[in-house]
Backbone bond lengths (Angstrom), bond angles and torsions (degrees), N, CA, C in turn:
res aa  C-N    CA-C-N  psi(-1)  N-CA   C-N-CA  omega(-1)  CA-C   N-CA-C  phi
1 M - - - 1.462 - - 1.496 110.01 -
2 N 1.285 116.45 141.96 1.492 121.56 -178.91 1.519 110.00 -62.97
3 T 1.386 113.70 136.64 1.469 121.02 -178.10 1.525 114.03 -57.09
4 R 1.350 115.35 -39.04 1.427 119.80 177.66 1.513 112.52 -60.96
5 I 1.334 116.74 -40.68 1.460 120.87 179.46 1.495 109.79 -68.33
6 V 1.314 118.31 -40.93 1.443 118.80 178.54 1.482 112.60 -61.89
7 L 1.315 116.44 -45.97 1.467 121.39 175.79 1.531 111.57 -58.16
8 T 1.273 113.27 -47.41 1.515 117.32 -179.38 1.518 109.67 -59.99
9 L 1.338 116.90 -45.27 1.491 119.52 178.50 1.527 110.82 -63.02
10 A 1.313 116.44 -41.09 1.442 120.86 -176.71 1.586 109.36 -61.49
11 L 1.309 113.75 -45.36 1.445 119.99 178.29 1.493 111.16 -63.15
12 A 1.280 116.88 -47.09 1.505 123.39 -176.32 1.543 110.18 -62.21
13 L 1.363 114.38 -36.02 1.478 120.43 -176.11 1.565 110.28 -87.37
14 G 1.285 116.85 -3.84 1.495 121.47 179.93 1.522 113.39 65.32
15 S 1.294 116.91 41.41 1.413 121.66 -177.39 1.576 114.02 -71.18
16 G 1.297 116.79 -7.12 1.390 119.95 -176.67 1.542 113.20 87.56
17 Y 1.307 118.01 3.05 1.411 123.67 172.86 1.491 111.80 -100.27
18 P 1.391 123.34 125.28 1.464 123.35 5.13 1.506 111.22 -71.65
19 P 1.353 115.74 168.89 1.438 120.50 -175.41 1.500 112.32 -60.68
20 A 1.324 115.11 155.35 1.433 121.41 -172.16 1.603 113.35 -57.19
21 Q 1.362 114.13 -27.70 1.504 118.28 175.83 1.504 109.99 -57.08
22 A 1.329 119.78 -34.18 1.422 121.06 -171.95 1.596 110.45 -88.77
23 A 1.283 118.81 2.40 1.442 122.60 -176.56 1.564 107.24 -62.51
24 T 1.303 116.38 149.13 1.467 119.71 178.59 1.562 108.43 -83.62
25 P 1.353 116.70 157.31 1.424 118.85 -174.98 1.544 111.12 -66.38
26 A 1.259 116.48 129.99 1.442 125.55 167.73 1.585 113.10 35.70
27 A 1.267 116.93 53.74 1.487 123.70 177.55 1.510 110.63 58.98
28 A 1.305 118.25 34.89 1.498 119.95 179.87 1.514 109.21 -71.55
29 T 1.284 114.62 137.06 1.492 120.59 169.34 1.565 102.42 -133.69
30 P 1.327 118.22 154.20 1.395 119.62 -177.19 1.573 114.08 -51.64
31 A 1.302 115.77 -32.50 1.476 117.92 -175.84 1.522 112.36 -79.84
32 M 1.377 117.95 -13.12 1.458 117.84 -173.19 1.511 115.14 -140.05
33 A 1.385 116.12 24.56 1.410 120.47 -178.69 1.543 108.61 -66.51
34 S 1.339 116.96 139.96 1.427 124.17 -179.99 1.486 112.30 -111.92
35 E 1.363 117.04 174.01 1.447 120.26 174.37 1.517 110.99 -59.08
36 K 1.287 118.22 -37.86 1.486 122.74 176.52 1.518 110.08 -58.83
37 D 1.320 116.17 -42.99 1.486 118.04 -179.35 1.517 111.74 -66.23
38 A 1.343 118.60 -37.07 1.487 121.02 179.53 1.512 107.90 -69.09
39 I 1.313 122.06 -41.66 1.443 122.44 179.28 1.564 108.99 -64.06
40 A 1.338 117.76 -43.60 1.419 120.85 179.49 1.547 111.86 -61.47
41 L 1.326 116.40 -39.81 1.438 118.98 178.85 1.530 111.66 -65.56
42 A 1.334 117.71 -43.90 1.434 120.67 -179.59 1.534 109.52 -66.53
43 E 1.319 119.37 -40.40 1.493 122.38 177.84 1.498 110.72 -64.59
44 R 1.312 118.11 -38.47 1.447 121.87 177.19 1.498 110.08 -66.47
45 G 1.346 117.64 -39.84 1.428 121.20 176.14 1.561 112.11 -64.04
46 A 1.353 116.64 -38.70 1.485 122.71 176.74 1.530 110.25 -60.99
47 Q 1.330 115.37 -46.01 1.399 120.05 178.02 1.516 112.77 -62.05
48 F 1.256 117.87 -37.66 1.485 126.12 -178.04 1.556 103.79 -67.08
49 V 1.305 119.18 -47.57 1.473 120.49 -178.46 1.576 108.57 -62.06
50 R 1.276 118.97 -45.30 1.431 119.13 178.33 1.532 114.16 -62.30
51 Q 1.299 119.27 -32.47 1.459 122.48 -180.00 1.490 115.41 -87.78
52 H 1.372 118.40 -32.28 1.464 121.36 -171.78 1.523 112.17 -121.73
53 G 1.342 119.43 -11.84 1.423 121.86 -179.74 1.472 115.46 97.05
54 K 1.351 116.38 156.97 1.410 124.63 178.61 1.524 114.05 -61.31
55 A 1.360 117.26 -42.15 1.442 118.60 -179.71 1.526 113.63 -59.60
56 E 1.325 118.32 -39.73 1.436 120.72 -177.05 1.587 107.40 -72.92
57 M 1.320 117.60 -34.16 1.431 118.10 178.32 1.566 111.45 -65.72
58 V 1.406 112.78 -37.17 1.428 115.46 176.90 1.488 111.75 -59.71
59 K 1.397 115.98 -46.58 1.473 119.17 177.45 1.464 112.68 -54.77
60 R 1.318 115.15 -45.81 1.514 119.56 -175.07 1.559 110.36 -63.22
61 I 1.337 117.63 -46.28 1.432 122.81 -179.49 1.506 111.79 -62.90
62 N 1.375 115.94 -48.23 1.452 120.05 -176.65 1.517 112.90 -69.29
63 S 1.289 119.14 -22.43 1.464 122.53 -179.77 1.539 110.43 -91.74
64 K 1.353 116.15 1.91 1.433 121.89 178.60 1.559 110.18 61.47
65 D 1.325 115.35 39.58 1.459 120.23 175.03 1.489 110.51 -52.14
66 P 1.331 120.34 126.84 1.438 122.21 -178.01 1.484 117.88 -61.54
67 E 1.367 116.03 -15.31 1.484 119.79 173.72 1.561 109.59 -69.55
68 F 1.293 116.47 -25.38 1.499 120.56 -173.25 1.549 109.22 -123.25
69 N 1.305 120.30 -0.71 1.440 121.10 177.04 1.543 112.19 -134.45
70 L 1.321 117.06 108.57 1.425 120.43 -175.10 1.505 110.74 -113.88
71 G 1.320 118.45 33.53 1.421 122.16 -179.76 1.504 110.77 93.14
72 S 1.311 117.29 -106.67 1.476 118.32 179.46 1.547 112.86 -81.75
73 L 1.281 116.90 -12.01 1.481 122.15 171.49 1.528 108.56 -109.08
74 Y 1.331 114.13 111.57 1.408 120.11 -174.38 1.565 109.75 -143.35
75 L 1.328 116.27 160.04 1.423 119.46 177.65 1.526 108.89 -101.38
76 A 1.391 114.67 141.72 1.499 122.22 177.33 1.528 104.43 -132.20
77 M 1.353 112.94 162.52 1.493 119.07 179.07 1.504 107.88 -133.41
78 R 1.365 112.43 138.58 1.523 120.98 176.60 1.526 106.72 -131.66
79 D 1.337 115.08 148.74 1.439 112.48 171.81 1.529 108.83 -88.76
80 L 1.284 117.83 176.75 1.496 122.09 -172.15 1.559 112.93 -80.19
81 D 1.362 113.93 3.41 1.526 118.73 173.03 1.564 105.96 -102.01
82 G 1.331 117.11 -3.73 1.476 117.76 179.57 1.526 117.09 97.50
83 I 1.322 116.52 4.61 1.428 120.13 178.77 1.535 110.33 -81.02
84 T 1.317 118.46 127.99 1.451 121.85 176.84 1.511 106.99 -72.55
85 V 1.329 113.72 117.72 1.499 123.05 -176.62 1.541 109.78 -93.82
86 A 1.314 117.70 -37.75 1.471 120.37 -179.20 1.519 106.70 -149.78
87 H 1.319 116.07 139.18 1.461 121.66 179.58 1.491 108.29 -163.87
88 P 1.380 118.88 142.17 1.470 119.92 174.37 1.562 114.46 -59.08
89 T 1.273 116.74 -28.28 1.474 121.26 173.20 1.545 107.42 -88.56
90 T 1.270 116.05 89.68 1.475 122.41 -168.76 1.509 114.43 -58.51
91 A 1.346 117.35 -21.56 1.481 120.27 -179.73 1.507 110.09 -64.70
92 L 1.350 119.45 -22.30 1.436 122.09 -178.49 1.584 112.73 -82.16
93 I 1.318 118.54 -15.10 1.422 122.41 -176.80 1.498 112.06 -64.03
94 G 1.335 115.08 131.19 1.499 120.21 177.20 1.513 111.08 86.37
95 K 1.272 120.26 1.05 1.451 121.36 -179.85 1.526 111.56 -101.13
96 N 1.332 114.52 146.61 1.412 122.66 169.81 1.523 107.93 -103.62
97 L 1.270 115.22 105.51 1.508 121.35 -177.14 1.502 112.85 -110.23
98 L 1.331 114.81 22.48 1.491 117.75 -175.71 1.530 112.17 -55.03
99 D 1.337 119.10 -33.72 1.446 120.06 -176.98 1.530 112.80 -89.79
100 V 1.332 119.37 -0.37 1.439 121.46 177.74 1.491 109.04 -87.13
101 P 1.344 117.83 116.38 1.443 120.35 -175.92 1.530 112.17 -84.18
102 D 1.377 113.26 173.77 1.488 119.14 176.19 1.531 106.38 -79.45
103 A 1.291 114.86 -171.20 1.508 122.18 179.53 1.556 115.48 -60.11
104 D 1.356 114.23 -25.17 1.465 120.18 176.40 1.488 114.42 -96.96
105 G 1.296 119.31 2.65 1.485 120.35 178.54 1.477 114.10 94.90
106 K 1.309 117.74 4.69 1.472 121.69 -176.83 1.532 112.30 -81.35
107 P 1.367 120.34 123.77 1.436 122.37 178.22 1.520 112.22 -75.67
108 F 1.324 118.73 65.12 1.439 125.90 -168.67 1.525 112.83 -62.14
109 R 1.311 119.00 -32.62 1.432 120.68 -178.12 1.550 110.47 -69.55
110 Q 1.299 114.64 -34.85 1.483 116.74 174.53 1.549 111.17 -62.01
111 E 1.365 114.40 -38.02 1.468 119.46 179.44 1.578 108.90 -67.18
112 L 1.378 116.25 -40.48 1.453 120.23 177.41 1.531 111.71 -56.27
113 V 1.339 114.52 -50.17 1.476 120.99 -177.50 1.558 109.16 -63.52
114 A 1.375 115.95 -44.04 1.441 118.09 -178.49 1.480 111.94 -64.81
115 T 1.294 119.59 -34.19 1.454 124.38 175.76 1.541 110.54 -63.31
116 A 1.343 114.39 -48.13 1.446 119.29 179.48 1.532 112.21 -62.37
117 K 1.312 114.30 -42.35 1.485 118.11 -179.67 1.576 113.55 -69.58
118 G 1.353 112.20 -33.57 1.508 119.89 -176.26 1.530 111.01 -83.73
119 K 1.323 115.18 -93.01 1.478 121.60 -174.33 1.565 111.18 -72.01
120 G 1.319 114.84 -21.41 1.497 116.49 179.88 1.523 113.77 92.35
121 K 1.336 113.18 -18.62 1.466 117.32 177.86 1.524 108.55 -164.71
122 G 1.342 116.29 156.62 1.436 122.78 -176.23 1.495 116.07 156.56
123 W 1.307 117.45 -178.99 1.437 125.17 -175.04 1.536 110.28 -109.94
124 V 1.383 116.11 142.65 1.436 123.31 173.08 1.552 106.30 -133.84
125 D 1.339 112.51 132.29 1.488 121.95 -178.66 1.531 109.42 -104.01
126 Y 1.350 116.54 137.79 1.466 122.22 179.79 1.511 107.55 -166.46
127 K 1.322 115.12 -172.33 1.437 121.56 176.97 1.535 109.54 -116.41
128 F 1.344 118.04 140.93 1.402 120.70 -175.29 1.509 110.37 -155.25
129 R 1.371 118.89 157.54 1.460 122.30 -179.61 1.496 107.86 -74.89
130 N 1.356 115.68 120.88 1.491 122.38 176.91 1.521 106.13 -74.89
131 P 1.339 119.43 122.53 1.473 122.56 179.36 1.553 111.02 -64.33
132 T 1.347 117.18 -25.24 1.489 119.99 -178.04 1.484 111.68 -79.60
133 T 1.363 119.52 -40.20 1.450 123.45 -175.86 1.520 112.90 -100.06
134 G 1.371 117.05 -22.34 1.425 121.06 -173.48 1.486 114.57 76.74
135 K 1.293 118.80 4.36 1.457 122.30 -176.98 1.506 108.92 -107.55
136 V 1.349 113.46 150.61 1.509 121.11 172.27 1.535 107.49 -73.57
137 E 1.339 114.17 123.30 1.419 121.34 -176.74 1.478 111.49 -134.34
138 A 1.361 117.73 163.31 1.491 120.65 172.84 1.472 109.02 -67.78
139 K 1.309 114.49 137.87 1.481 121.84 -177.17 1.500 110.98 -136.71
140 S 1.311 118.37 143.28 1.484 122.75 170.97 1.499 107.66 -120.62
141 T 1.289 117.50 127.62 1.473 119.85 -176.95 1.544 110.32 -118.59
142 Y 1.267 115.65 129.07 1.433 123.69 174.95 1.552 107.80 -86.96
143 V 1.350 114.97 124.83 1.467 119.12 179.16 1.530 106.80 -113.58
144 L 1.355 113.59 141.68 1.466 120.85 -174.42 1.493 107.80 -139.61
145 R 1.319 119.27 114.16 1.461 122.71 176.84 1.495 112.70 -75.70
146 V 1.334 114.55 133.87 1.462 123.34 172.08 1.503 106.04 -131.44
147 D 1.354 116.59 105.27 1.436 122.78 178.80 1.556 106.83 59.89
148 D 1.346 117.63 -116.44 1.471 121.87 -173.31 1.474 113.51 -102.98
149 I 1.329 115.32 18.18 1.516 118.89 179.87 1.555 109.23 -134.10
150 A 1.320 111.45 160.18 1.474 118.13 173.73 1.537 108.76 -117.94
151 L 1.349 115.17 126.91 1.504 122.30 174.05 1.515 104.42 -92.62
152 E 1.359 115.34 138.17 1.452 120.67 -178.18 1.604 107.56 -131.85
153 A 1.379 110.19 132.65 1.430 116.98 175.13 1.518 107.64 -139.52
154 G 1.361 113.14 123.91 1.512 116.45 -174.29 1.458 114.18 -122.46
155 I 1.302 114.30 161.26 1.464 121.97 178.09 1.498 110.22 -127.61
156 Y 1.330 117.15 143.59 1.431 123.98 -179.80 1.498 107.87 -90.11
157 K 1.327 116.65 138.98 1.414 121.82 -177.37 1.552 107.41 -100.41
158 H 1.263 116.89 114.72 1.478 120.56 -178.20 1.471 113.05 -91.75
């Protein structure tokens, strides 16, 4: 039997495959991700970093691991100097884009880093290209500091 068919059947029948660890946050789908889903994704990423290390988290994010990439809701990682350490859009990796504003001129990455350095967690609003629609849309990103990095998970506001 074809592997795709077996996996589809397993999911449809609720066999528990893939493992519960790989489940998406609170029934999140790209079209209906909520603030709660973004927080859950960032917290799951933080737990993963604490258990498996930053290097393994970087690999998972950059490879678009479905545990941390749900389409328009995905996890990204930035260091506290503003360098993108991990992102599903691999062209951003290794770049300091702190001075690159959103479509309205807002330096949102500076605000993300300041939030991580300050309170250690919080929300930042800006405009960004939605990977699902290809359009620039309003986005809110939850940032969560874990040691010397910031994990970011954002939702698009439709």
